[in-house]
N, C-alpha and C positions, 0 to 999 in steps of 0.2 A: 504494500500499500505506500503509495504517494502523498507526500506532506510537503506543504511550503511554510517555511521557518523565517519569520520577518524578524530582525533583528534592530536594535534601537539606532544602528547606525544608517539604516534606510538600504542596508541592503536584504535580498531575499534568497533563500537556497530553497532548492527542489530536491526531496530524495526519499530516501526510506530510513527510517529510525532503527539503527541496529541495536543502541543501547541506550539506557538514559539513567540518571541517579540524580540526587540532588544538587550537583555541581555541574555536570555536564549532559549535553545530550550528542550521541554519537550518530551522524547522518552519514550513510552510505550512498553509491549510484547518483552524485550530487552533480546536480545542473544550477548555473544561474544565468540572468539575463544581463549581455553586455551591450550597452550602446556605443556604437562606431559612427563616426562623421563619413558620411559617404558624398563624393564630390559628384555633382549631375554637370554634365555640359550646357553651354549656353544654348537656349532655344532659337536664337537668331544670331545671324554673324555679328561679330563684336560685340555680343553679350558678355556678361561675366558669368564665370562658372559660378555654381552656388553649392554650399554644404548642407546636408539634410542628415539630422540623426535618425539612425535606425537601429532598431534593435534585434539582437541576435542571441539563441540558446547555445551556451557554452556548456559543453561536459566537463567537469571539474577533472584533472589529467590531461587534457588538450593544451595546457599551456605550454611556453616555451622552456620553462624549467621541470615540466613532468611531473607533479606532486601526484598522491596516491589519489583515487577518487572519493576517499573517506576523510570526513572534516570532524572534529571535535570541538562543540560551540560551547562557551560558559554560558551557563543558565542566566546569569544575569545582563547577558547582551540579548537574550529572545525574548519580546514583547507579545508575539503571537504564533499559534501554530495550527495549520489549517489542514485537513484531509482533502485532496483533492478528487475529483469526481471523474468518471469516465467521459463528462461532459467538459472537461478542462481541456481548452486548446493546448495550454502546455504539456499536460499528460499525454495528449495526441502526439505533439512534436517530440517527447521523449521516446515515445513509444517506436516511433518512425527510426529515430536516429539509434536506438538500440537494436531494432533488426536489421539495419543498414552494417552495423558491425559485423 
């Protein structure tokens, strides 16, 4: 079962709860949303290029420093934990990514 874990820093992690205690929550199969700037070419000659923010789902472990796909989160950093349902677009994207591996 996948969960959305909201932190007081504004970050949100998506994953399965591997274990938890009064101090920490261990999340595995972790994904998060990263915003990147996408450059769009000008629509007319001589026009300026524009940059628009675009969100992408990143699987923990795909970063250049290749961390593991499990993270330990200090409970004091967690504001909300929500269950993801089958209707979740994030969960659907995660399932597509996992099948492609």
